[in-house]
C-alpha positions as a Python dict, from the first residue, in 0.01 Angstrom:
ca = {
    (1, 'X'): (0, 0, 0),
    (2, 'X'): (-46, 106, 361),
    (3, 'X'): (104, -94, 648),
    (4, 'X'): (-26, -38, 1000),
    (5, 'X'): (150, -219, 1283),
    (6, 'X'): (-89, -311, 1563),
    (7, 'X'): (144, -149, 1815),
    (8, 'X'): (119, 181, 1622),
    (9, 'X'): (-252, 172, 1531),
    (10, 'X'): (-423, 498, 1625),
    (11, 'X'): (-691, 493, 1893),
    (12, 'X'): (-1025, 654, 1816),
    (13, 'X'): (-1331, 739, 2020),
    (14, 'X'): (-1632, 523, 1937),
    (15, 'X'): (-1959, 692, 2023),
    (16, 'X'): (-2184, 509, 2273),
    (17, 'X'): (-1910, 259, 2371),
    (18, 'X'): (-1823, 200, 2738),
    (19, 'X'): (-1537, -20, 2859),
    (20, 'X'): (-1411, -64, 2504),
    (21, 'X'): (-1067, 21, 2362),
    (22, 'X'): (-1093, 100, 1990),
    (23, 'X'): (-809, 124, 1737),
    (24, 'X'): (-808, 187, 1365),
    (25, 'X'): (-608, -57, 1152),
    (26, 'X'): (-690, 85, 809),
    (27, 'X'): (-882, 391, 693),
    (28, 'X'): (-935, 740, 837),
    (29, 'X'): (-641, 832, 1065),
    (30, 'X'): (-469, 497, 988),
    (31, 'X'): (-444, 570, 614),
    (32, 'X'): (-664, 626, 314),
    (33, 'X'): (-906, 354, 199),
    (34, 'X'): (-1164, 381, -80),
    (35, 'X'): (-1467, 178, 29),
    (36, 'X'): (-1437, 81, 396),
    (37, 'X'): (-1229, 109, 712),
    (38, 'X'): (-1113, -163, 952),
    (39, 'X'): (-1059, -151, 1325),
    (40, 'X'): (-1035, -364, 1636),
    (41, 'X'): (-1245, -318, 1949),
    (42, 'X'): (-1130, -474, 2274),
    (43, 'X'): (-1428, -521, 2508),
    (44, 'X'): (-1336, -541, 2875),
    (45, 'X'): (-1562, -755, 3097),
    (46, 'X'): (-1891, -563, 3115),
    (47, 'X'): (-1797, -349, 2812),
    (48, 'X'): (-2082, -236, 2588),
    (49, 'X'): (-2175, -66, 2267),
    (50, 'X'): (-2517, 83, 2331),
    (51, 'X'): (-2811, 23, 2099),
    (52, 'X'): (-2783, 233, 1782),
    (53, 'X'): (-2845, 199, 1409),
    (54, 'X'): (-2548, 104, 1194),
    (55, 'X'): (-2438, 422, 1016),
    (56, 'X'): (-2316, 217, 718),
    (57, 'X'): (-2293, -148, 616),
    (58, 'X'): (-2100, -322, 895),
    (59, 'X'): (-1932, -660, 952),
    (60, 'X'): (-1813, -782, 1293),
    (61, 'X'): (-1584, -1083, 1345),
    (62, 'X'): (-1504, -1203, 1697),
    (63, 'X'): (-1132, -1280, 1710),
    (64, 'X'): (-1120, -1387, 2074),
    (65, 'X'): (-1365, -1427, 2362),
    (66, 'X'): (-1744, -1403, 2345),
    (67, 'X'): (-1980, -1113, 2282),
    (68, 'X'): (-2358, -1087, 2290),
    (69, 'X'): (-2485, -907, 1982),
    (70, 'X'): (-2848, -798, 2006),
    (71, 'X'): (-3095, -657, 1753),
    (72, 'X'): (-3468, -590, 1773),
    (73, 'X'): (-3632, -926, 1826),
    (74, 'X'): (-3322, -1129, 1905),
    (75, 'X'): (-2968, -1173, 2025),
    (76, 'X'): (-2686, -1421, 1985),
    (77, 'X'): (-2363, -1509, 2161),
    (78, 'X'): (-2076, -1486, 1914),
    (79, 'X'): (-1756, -1679, 1979),
    (80, 'X'): (-1418, -1702, 1810),
    (81, 'X'): (-1442, -1642, 1433),
    (82, 'X'): (-1821, -1601, 1440),
    (83, 'X'): (-1935, -1303, 1233),
    (84, 'X'): (-2240, -1090, 1178),
    (85, 'X'): (-2340, -844, 904),
    (86, 'X'): (-2563, -539, 954),
    (87, 'X'): (-2707, -334, 672),
    (88, 'X'): (-2705, 43, 701),
    (89, 'X'): (-2971, 149, 951),
    (90, 'X'): (-3011, -185, 1128),
    (91, 'X'): (-3020, -140, 1506),
    (92, 'X'): (-2778, -342, 1717),
    (93, 'X'): (-2594, -346, 2050),
    (94, 'X'): (-2297, -541, 2185),
    (95, 'X'): (-2212, -656, 2536),
    (96, 'X'): (-1933, -857, 2694),
    (97, 'X'): (-2095, -1064, 2969),
    (98, 'X'): (-1787, -1284, 3021),
    (99, 'X'): (-1516, -1239, 3282),
    (100, 'X'): (-1240, -1187, 3022),
    (101, 'X'): (-1171, -949, 2736),
    (102, 'X'): (-1317, -1006, 2391),
    (103, 'X'): (-1159, -884, 2068),
    (104, 'X'): (-1382, -775, 1778),
    (105, 'X'): (-1266, -702, 1422),
    (106, 'X'): (-1480, -426, 1273),
    (107, 'X'): (-1518, -344, 901),
    (108, 'X'): (-1747, -54, 810),
    (109, 'X'): (-1824, 91, 468),
    (110, 'X'): (-1745, 456, 405),
    (111, 'X'): (-2043, 687, 365),
    (112, 'X'): (-2128, 817, 17),
    (113, 'X'): (-1970, 1151, 115),
    (114, 'X'): (-1644, 982, 224),
    (115, 'X'): (-1627, 786, -103),
    (116, 'X'): (-1666, 1106, -309),
    (117, 'X'): (-1391, 1296, -129),
}
């Protein structure tokens, strides 16, 4: 068992994110996990995750606020408890167009190399 208190969750730097505070709840520097890691991203108004392919299978769940999630050929506004799944390699971006923070739960599979180590 590994308990991580939100107040003690380690921050990490998420590549291509601007105006976003990211913390790890489980996995990596927050404790060992076998198949995936979990974090929370707090998007300030105007915060973005630039367009990039998902490195591994990814699930996002909006816990509070609204975020625009875009992919080639479409986009959707996600609100509280809405979720989206991206397969490895799918291109996506995220933007907070609202005037208040949005909180996103992030679950991402470990790479094959991480699972072997």
